[in-house]
A tleap script that builds the chain and sets N, CA, C and O, in Angstrom:
source leaprc.protein.ff14SB
mol = sequence {
  NMET ASN ASP ALA GLU GLU ARG PHE ALA GLU
  ARG LEU ALA GLU ASP LEU ALA ARG VAL LEU
  GLY LEU GLY ILE LEU VAL ASP ASP ILE GLU
  LEU ASP VAL GLY GLU ASP GLY ARG GLY ALA
  ARG VAL THR ALA THR LEU ILE ALA GLY SER
  ARG ILE GLU THR ILE GLU ALA VAL GLY THR
  SER VAL LEU ALA LEU TYR GLU PRO LEU VAL
  GLN ARG ALA ALA GLU LEU ARG LEU ARG ASP
  ALA PHE TRP GLN ILE VAL GLY PRO CTHR
}
set mol.1.N position { -3.558 18.129 -11.886 }
set mol.1.CA position { -2.589 17.281 -11.233 }
set mol.1.C position { -1.218 17.632 -11.763 }
set mol.1.O position { -1.021 17.644 -12.978 }
set mol.2.N position { -0.256 17.921 -10.891 }
set mol.2.CA position { 1.079 18.212 -11.385 }
set mol.2.C position { 1.837 16.951 -11.633 }
set mol.2.O position { 1.331 15.860 -11.369 }
set mol.3.N position { 3.099 17.074 -12.159 }
set mol.3.CA position { 3.882 15.929 -12.562 }
set mol.3.C position { 4.147 14.981 -11.363 }
set mol.3.O position { 4.035 13.763 -11.506 }
set mol.4.N position { 4.482 15.513 -10.243 }
set mol.4.CA position { 4.798 14.683 -9.073 }
set mol.4.C position { 3.543 13.872 -8.666 }
set mol.4.O position { 3.623 12.679 -8.374 }
set mol.5.N position { 2.420 14.542 -8.659 }
set mol.5.CA position { 1.165 13.845 -8.294 }
set mol.5.C position { 0.803 12.789 -9.341 }
set mol.5.O position { 0.282 11.727 -8.999 }
set mol.6.N position { 1.069 13.072 -10.573 }
set mol.6.CA position { 0.816 12.097 -11.616 }
set mol.6.C position { 1.709 10.871 -11.460 }
set mol.6.O position { 1.239 9.740 -11.590 }
set mol.7.N position { 2.976 11.085 -11.186 }
set mol.7.CA position { 3.908 9.969 -10.967 }
set mol.7.C position { 3.494 9.151 -9.734 }
set mol.7.O position { 3.572 7.922 -9.727 }
set mol.8.N position { 3.048 9.875 -8.685 }
set mol.8.CA position { 2.568 9.180 -7.500 }
set mol.8.C position { 1.372 8.273 -7.815 }
set mol.8.O position { 1.317 7.127 -7.368 }
set mol.9.N position { 0.432 8.794 -8.578 }
set mol.9.CA position { -0.749 8.014 -8.942 }
set mol.9.C position { -0.361 6.805 -9.774 }
set mol.9.O position { -0.923 5.726 -9.588 }
set mol.10.N position { 0.604 6.965 -10.702 }
set mol.10.CA position { 1.048 5.851 -11.521 }
set mol.10.C position { 1.717 4.789 -10.667 }
set mol.10.O position { 1.440 3.601 -10.830 }
set mol.11.N position { 2.576 5.190 -9.777 }
set mol.11.CA position { 3.278 4.258 -8.889 }
set mol.11.C position { 2.273 3.551 -7.945 }
set mol.11.O position { 2.372 2.350 -7.694 }
set mol.12.N position { 1.326 4.325 -7.443 }
set mol.12.CA position { 0.307 3.761 -6.574 }
set mol.12.C position { -0.512 2.679 -7.324 }
set mol.12.O position { -0.818 1.625 -6.768 }
set mol.13.N position { -0.850 2.960 -8.573 }
set mol.13.CA position { -1.607 1.977 -9.372 }
set mol.13.C position { -0.821 0.716 -9.562 }
set mol.13.O position { -1.386 -0.375 -9.488 }
set mol.14.N position { 0.497 0.826 -9.810 }
set mol.14.CA position { 1.354 -0.353 -9.960 }
set mol.14.C position { 1.419 -1.150 -8.678 }
set mol.14.O position { 1.295 -2.375 -8.698 }
set mol.15.N position { 1.613 -0.471 -7.565 }
set mol.15.CA position { 1.723 -1.143 -6.284 }
set mol.15.C position { 0.392 -1.795 -5.873 }
set mol.15.O position { 0.388 -2.903 -5.336 }
set mol.16.N position { -0.716 -1.124 -6.119 }
set mol.16.CA position { -2.002 -1.722 -5.843 }
set mol.16.C position { -2.237 -2.945 -6.661 }
set mol.16.O position { -2.794 -3.924 -6.165 }
set mol.17.N position { -1.818 -2.922 -7.935 }
set mol.17.CA position { -1.991 -4.084 -8.828 }
set mol.17.C position { -1.220 -5.271 -8.253 }
set mol.17.O position { -1.714 -6.398 -8.301 }
set mol.18.N position { -0.030 -5.048 -7.713 }
set mol.18.CA position { 0.744 -6.123 -7.087 }
set mol.18.C position { 0.037 -6.696 -5.863 }
set mol.18.O position { -0.007 -7.913 -5.685 }
set mol.19.N position { -0.512 -5.831 -5.024 }
set mol.19.CA position { -1.208 -6.262 -3.843 }
set mol.19.C position { -2.502 -7.016 -4.184 }
set mol.19.O position { -2.827 -8.030 -3.566 }
set mol.20.N position { -3.216 -6.507 -5.162 }
set mol.20.CA position { -4.483 -7.109 -5.518 }
set mol.20.C position { -4.334 -8.442 -6.249 }
set mol.20.O position { -5.204 -9.304 -6.129 }
set mol.21.N position { -3.264 -8.625 -6.993 }
set mol.21.CA position { -3.032 -9.871 -7.706 }
set mol.21.C position { -3.971 -10.061 -8.844 }
set mol.21.O position { -4.624 -9.124 -9.303 }
set mol.22.N position { -4.037 -11.311 -9.309 }
set mol.22.CA position { -4.870 -11.659 -10.460 }
set mol.22.C position { -6.370 -11.563 -10.100 }
set mol.22.O position { -6.772 -11.872 -8.978 }
set mol.23.N position { -7.155 -11.142 -11.050 }
set mol.23.CA position { -8.592 -11.106 -10.856 }
set mol.23.C position { -9.176 -9.784 -10.413 }
set mol.23.O position { -10.386 -9.568 -10.488 }
set mol.24.N position { -8.285 -8.878 -9.940 }
set mol.24.CA position { -8.786 -7.542 -9.555 }
set mol.24.C position { -7.889 -6.527 -10.288 }
set mol.24.O position { -6.669 -6.526 -10.123 }
set mol.25.N position { -8.497 -5.698 -11.070 }
set mol.25.CA position { -7.756 -4.710 -11.870 }
set mol.25.C position { -7.933 -3.303 -11.355 }
set mol.25.O position { -9.016 -2.940 -10.896 }
set mol.26.N position { -6.884 -2.508 -11.424 }
set mol.26.CA position { -6.966 -1.100 -11.094 }
set mol.26.C position { -7.456 -0.360 -12.337 }
set mol.26.O position { -6.765 -0.313 -13.354 }
set mol.27.N position { -8.632 0.206 -12.247 }
set mol.27.CA position { -9.216 0.902 -13.399 }
set mol.27.C position { -8.824 2.378 -13.442 }
set mol.27.O position { -8.496 2.914 -14.500 }
set mol.28.N position { -8.864 3.029 -12.266 }
set mol.28.CA position { -8.608 4.486 -12.235 }
set mol.28.C position { -8.108 4.882 -10.846 }
set mol.28.O position { -8.498 4.299 -9.835 }
set mol.29.N position { -7.249 5.871 -10.827 }
set mol.29.CA position { -6.807 6.510 -9.586 }
set mol.29.C position { -7.140 7.992 -9.702 }
set mol.29.O position { -6.721 8.674 -10.638 }
set mol.30.N position { -7.904 8.468 -8.728 }
set mol.30.CA position { -8.272 9.879 -8.693 }
set mol.30.C position { -7.639 10.508 -7.472 }
set mol.30.O position { -7.856 10.043 -6.353 }
set mol.31.N position { -6.866 11.549 -7.665 }
set mol.31.CA position { -6.102 12.183 -6.618 }
set mol.31.C position { -6.535 13.649 -6.510 }
set mol.31.O position { -6.468 14.400 -7.484 }
set mol.32.N position { -6.975 14.041 -5.322 }
set mol.32.CA position { -7.373 15.438 -5.070 }
set mol.32.C position { -6.488 15.956 -3.952 }
set mol.32.O position { -6.423 15.378 -2.867 }
set mol.33.N position { -5.797 17.072 -4.242 }
set mol.33.CA position { -4.865 17.643 -3.314 }
set mol.33.C position { -5.324 19.096 -3.037 }
set mol.33.O position { -5.719 19.815 -3.955 }
set mol.34.N position { -5.264 19.504 -1.768 }
set mol.34.CA position { -5.605 20.893 -1.424 }
set mol.34.C position { -4.680 21.870 -2.111 }
set mol.34.O position { -3.549 21.534 -2.462 }
set mol.35.N position { -5.170 23.083 -2.300 }
set mol.35.CA position { -4.336 24.093 -2.999 }
set mol.35.C position { -3.008 24.349 -2.334 }
set mol.35.O position { -2.024 24.619 -3.023 }
set mol.36.N position { -2.942 24.276 -1.035 }
set mol.36.CA position { -1.691 24.571 -0.338 }
set mol.36.C position { -0.822 23.289 -0.171 }
set mol.36.O position { 0.205 23.323 0.507 }
set mol.37.N position { -1.237 22.183 -0.784 }
set mol.37.CA position { -0.503 20.924 -0.687 }
set mol.37.C position { -0.825 20.146 0.552 }
set mol.37.O position { -0.287 19.060 0.769 }
set mol.38.N position { -1.705 20.690 1.376 }
set mol.38.CA position { -2.153 19.989 2.600 }
set mol.38.C position { -3.550 19.470 2.374 }
set mol.38.O position { -4.375 20.111 1.723 }
set mol.39.N position { -3.795 18.332 2.908 }
set mol.39.CA position { -5.101 17.705 2.775 }
set mol.39.C position { -5.168 17.052 1.410 }
set mol.39.O position { -5.047 17.724 0.385 }
set mol.40.N position { -5.361 15.749 1.396 }
set mol.40.CA position { -5.437 15.036 0.108 }
set mol.40.C position { -6.404 13.847 0.255 }
set mol.40.O position { -6.639 13.318 1.341 }
set mol.41.N position { -6.934 13.475 -0.891 }
set mol.41.CA position { -7.858 12.317 -0.957 }
set mol.41.C position { -7.491 11.571 -2.216 }
set mol.41.O position { -7.264 12.163 -3.272 }
set mol.42.N position { -7.436 10.235 -2.082 }
set mol.42.CA position { -7.239 9.389 -3.268 }
set mol.42.C position { -8.323 8.365 -3.303 }
set mol.42.O position { -8.663 7.775 -2.278 }
set mol.43.N position { -8.888 8.138 -4.504 }
set mol.43.CA position { -9.911 7.142 -4.694 }
set mol.43.C position { -9.427 6.237 -5.829 }
set mol.43.O position { -9.089 6.707 -6.916 }
set mol.44.N position { -9.403 4.946 -5.557 }
set mol.44.CA position { -9.017 3.973 -6.549 }
set mol.44.C position { -10.276 3.177 -6.954 }
set mol.44.O position { -10.992 2.646 -6.105 }
set mol.45.N position { -10.517 3.114 -8.247 }
set mol.45.CA position { -11.643 2.338 -8.764 }
set mol.45.C position { -11.061 1.048 -9.283 }
set mol.45.O position { -10.138 1.049 -10.097 }
set mol.46.N position { -11.619 -0.076 -8.796 }
set mol.46.CA position { -11.127 -1.403 -9.105 }
set mol.46.C position { -12.216 -2.226 -9.780 }
set mol.46.O position { -13.405 -2.041 -9.522 }
set mol.47.N position { -11.793 -3.124 -10.637 }
set mol.47.CA position { -12.726 -4.070 -11.257 }
set mol.47.C position { -12.401 -5.455 -10.733 }
set mol.47.O position { -11.310 -5.979 -10.960 }
set mol.48.N position { -13.364 -6.048 -10.024 }
set mol.48.CA position { -13.184 -7.365 -9.429 }
set mol.48.C position { -14.250 -8.290 -10.069 }
set mol.48.O position { -15.387 -8.346 -9.600 }
set mol.49.N position { -13.877 -8.989 -11.112 }
set mol.49.CA position { -14.840 -9.826 -11.803 }
set mol.49.C position { -15.897 -8.960 -12.438 }
set mol.49.O position { -15.582 -8.123 -13.283 }
set mol.50.N position { -17.148 -9.140 -12.052 }
set mol.50.CA position { -18.239 -8.357 -12.615 }
set mol.50.C position { -18.581 -7.156 -11.709 }
set mol.50.O position { -19.507 -6.402 -12.009 }
set mol.51.N position { -17.835 -6.978 -10.601 }
set mol.51.CA position { -18.127 -5.884 -9.668 }
set mol.51.C position { -17.148 -4.762 -9.849 }
set mol.51.O position { -16.004 -4.973 -10.252 }
set mol.52.N position { -17.603 -3.563 -9.549 }
set mol.52.CA position { -16.743 -2.388 -9.474 }
set mol.52.C position { -16.672 -2.007 -7.983 }
set mol.52.O position { -17.682 -1.800 -7.310 }
set mol.53.N position { -15.436 -1.928 -7.520 }
set mol.53.CA position { -15.159 -1.597 -6.110 }
set mol.53.C position { -14.392 -0.269 -6.079 }
set mol.53.O position { -13.659 0.057 -7.014 }
set mol.54.N position { -14.566 0.475 -5.016 }
set mol.54.CA position { -13.741 1.658 -4.805 }
set mol.54.C position { -13.134 1.585 -3.422 }
set mol.54.O position { -13.770 1.145 -2.465 }
set mol.55.N position { -11.891 2.024 -3.337 }
set mol.55.CA position { -11.235 2.162 -2.054 }
set mol.55.C position { -10.744 3.605 -1.983 }
set mol.55.O position { -10.345 4.192 -2.989 }
set mol.56.N position { -10.781 4.160 -0.779 }
set mol.56.CA position { -10.475 5.576 -0.644 }
set mol.56.C position { -9.644 5.816 0.607 }
set mol.56.O position { -9.764 5.082 1.589 }
set mol.57.N position { -8.821 6.821 0.572 }
set mol.57.CA position { -8.052 7.242 1.735 }
set mol.57.C position { -8.012 8.780 1.776 }
set mol.57.O position { -7.946 9.439 0.738 }
set mol.58.N position { -8.051 9.318 2.960 }
set mol.58.CA position { -7.965 10.736 3.187 }
set mol.58.C position { -6.846 10.995 4.172 }
set mol.58.O position { -6.723 10.287 5.172 }
set mol.59.N position { -6.032 11.994 3.905 }
set mol.59.CA position { -4.894 12.273 4.779 }
set mol.59.C position { -4.467 13.704 4.745 }
set mol.59.O position { -5.063 14.542 4.069 }
set mol.60.N position { -3.412 13.973 5.496 }
set mol.60.CA position { -2.929 15.338 5.569 }
set mol.60.C position { -2.038 15.706 4.372 }
set mol.60.O position { -1.838 16.884 4.076 }
set mol.61.N position { -1.502 14.675 3.687 }
set mol.61.CA position { -0.658 14.896 2.497 }
set mol.61.C position { -0.792 13.722 1.565 }
set mol.61.O position { -1.372 12.696 1.923 }
set mol.62.N position { -0.255 13.867 0.361 }
set mol.62.CA position { -0.301 12.780 -0.585 }
set mol.62.C position { 0.422 11.550 -0.074 }
set mol.62.O position { -0.070 10.434 -0.240 }
set mol.63.N position { 1.578 11.732 0.544 }
set mol.63.CA position { 2.356 10.610 1.034 }
set mol.63.C position { 1.632 9.865 2.148 }
set mol.63.O position { 1.811 8.656 2.298 }
set mol.64.N position { 0.819 10.567 2.930 }
set mol.64.CA position { 0.091 9.936 4.023 }
set mol.64.C position { -0.997 8.985 3.493 }
set mol.64.O position { -1.527 8.169 4.246 }
set mol.65.N position { -1.322 9.092 2.206 }
set mol.65.CA position { -2.416 8.246 1.628 }
set mol.65.C position { -1.897 6.889 1.216 }
set mol.65.O position { -2.693 5.957 1.100 }
set mol.66.N position { -0.638 6.728 0.994 }
set mol.66.CA position { -0.116 5.506 0.407 }
set mol.66.C position { -0.403 4.265 1.267 }
set mol.66.O position { -1.021 3.308 0.801 }
set mol.67.N position { 0.038 4.293 2.486 }
set mol.67.CA position { -0.123 3.102 3.330 }
set mol.67.C position { -1.548 2.703 3.587 }
set mol.67.O position { -1.858 1.516 3.488 }
set mol.68.N position { -2.461 3.642 3.921 }
set mol.68.CA position { -3.858 3.234 4.175 }
set mol.68.C position { -4.518 2.685 2.886 }
set mol.68.O position { -5.356 1.787 2.972 }
set mol.69.N position { -4.168 3.189 1.739 }
set mol.69.CA position { -4.776 2.684 0.521 }
set mol.69.C position { -4.286 1.288 0.178 }
set mol.69.O position { -5.069 0.438 -0.245 }
set mol.70.N position { -2.994 1.051 0.359 }
set mol.70.CA position { -2.448 -0.305 0.126 }
set mol.70.C position { -3.067 -1.273 1.126 }
set mol.70.O position { -3.384 -2.407 0.765 }
set mol.71.N position { -3.244 -0.850 2.375 }
set mol.71.CA position { -3.880 -1.697 3.368 }
set mol.71.C position { -5.311 -2.032 2.980 }
set mol.71.O position { -5.741 -3.174 3.141 }
set mol.72.N position { -6.044 -1.070 2.479 }
set mol.72.CA position { -7.435 -1.341 2.049 }
set mol.72.C position { -7.455 -2.265 0.851 }
set mol.72.O position { -8.364 -3.086 0.726 }
set mol.73.N position { -6.492 -2.156 -0.018 }
set mol.73.CA position { -6.410 -3.076 -1.178 }
set mol.73.C position { -6.133 -4.519 -0.690 }
set mol.73.O position { -6.715 -5.471 -1.210 }
set mol.74.N position { -5.271 -4.666 0.276 }
set mol.74.CA position { -4.973 -5.999 0.841 }
set mol.74.C position { -6.227 -6.583 1.497 }
set mol.74.O position { -6.509 -7.774 1.364 }
set mol.75.N position { -6.966 -5.743 2.198 }
set mol.75.CA position { -8.210 -6.196 2.849 }
set mol.75.C position { -9.214 -6.649 1.762 }
set mol.75.O position { -9.873 -7.674 1.933 }
set mol.76.N position { -9.333 -5.920 0.684 }
set mol.76.CA position { -10.232 -6.289 -0.411 }
set mol.76.C position { -9.802 -7.615 -1.031 }
set mol.76.O position { -10.633 -8.473 -1.328 }
set mol.77.N position { -8.515 -7.769 -1.220 }
set mol.77.CA position { -7.985 -9.036 -1.779 }
set mol.77.C position { -8.285 -10.233 -0.868 }
set mol.77.O position { -8.677 -11.302 -1.336 }
set mol.78.N position { -8.091 -10.032 0.446 }
set mol.78.CA position { -8.361 -11.077 1.413 }
set mol.78.C position { -9.865 -11.403 1.444 }
set mol.78.O position { -10.245 -12.572 1.508 }
set mol.79.N position { -10.699 -10.389 1.399 }
set mol.79.CA position { -12.148 -10.606 1.394 }
set mol.79.C position { -12.550 -11.353 0.145 }
set mol.79.O position { -13.380 -12.259 0.211 }
set mol.80.N position { -11.989 -11.000 -0.980 }
set mol.80.CA position { -12.335 -11.631 -2.250 }
set mol.80.C position { -11.887 -13.123 -2.261 }
set mol.80.O position { -12.609 -14.003 -2.732 }
set mol.81.N position { -10.703 -13.358 -1.738 }
set mol.81.CA position { -10.185 -14.747 -1.666 }
set mol.81.C position { -11.026 -15.592 -0.714 }
set mol.81.O position { -11.333 -16.743 -1.023 }
set mol.82.N position { -11.399 -15.045 0.427 }
set mol.82.CA position { -12.219 -15.730 1.370 }
set mol.82.C position { -13.585 -16.058 0.762 }
set mol.82.O position { -14.090 -17.166 0.939 }
set mol.83.N position { -14.174 -15.117 0.057 }
set mol.83.CA position { -15.466 -15.337 -0.578 }
set mol.83.C position { -15.399 -16.444 -1.654 }
set mol.83.O position { -16.362 -17.189 -1.834 }
set mol.84.N position { -14.297 -16.544 -2.342 }
set mol.84.CA position { -14.139 -17.569 -3.342 }
set mol.84.C position { -14.085 -18.967 -2.695 }
set mol.84.O position { -14.512 -19.958 -3.287 }
set mol.85.N position { -13.543 -19.019 -1.453 }
set mol.85.CA position { -13.426 -20.300 -0.761 }
set mol.85.C position { -14.785 -20.705 -0.151 }
set mol.85.O position { -15.220 -21.848 -0.296 }
set mol.86.N position { -15.436 -19.770 0.519 }
set mol.86.CA position { -16.631 -20.148 1.300 }
set mol.86.C position { -17.933 -19.613 0.718 }
set mol.86.O position { -19.001 -19.853 1.281 }
set mol.87.N position { -17.862 -18.894 -0.397 }
set mol.87.CA position { -19.054 -18.305 -1.008 }
set mol.87.C position { -20.043 -19.350 -1.519 }
set mol.87.O position { -19.731 -20.540 -1.517 }
set mol.88.N position { -21.214 -18.931 -1.951 }
set mol.88.CA position { -22.199 -19.854 -2.442 }
set mol.88.C position { -21.702 -20.599 -3.685 }
set mol.88.O position { -20.946 -20.050 -4.487 }
set mol.89.N position { -22.122 -21.815 -3.829 }
set mol.89.CA position { -21.727 -22.609 -4.987 }
set mol.89.C position { -22.861 -22.800 -5.965 }
set mol.89.O position { -22.685 -23.450 -6.995 }
savepdb mol mol.pdb
quit
């Protein structure tokens, strides 16, 4: 991973942490970029209570991964909050 990709992964981890809020931690960000800079995949490993969750995005470039991954994080947060409200007691 080059410096720019490393900074992207760090920024992405910070932004995901903001979206996820309390109770869900960003454990790891794995970024795979094609040799020519085209085609990329990012996988974020998250810790939600006693569960380990992963969210992933695939795109044509590193920048194309940002929005879909943040959207998946928001969906995970919403799902987790909903489950806390209506889940088994």
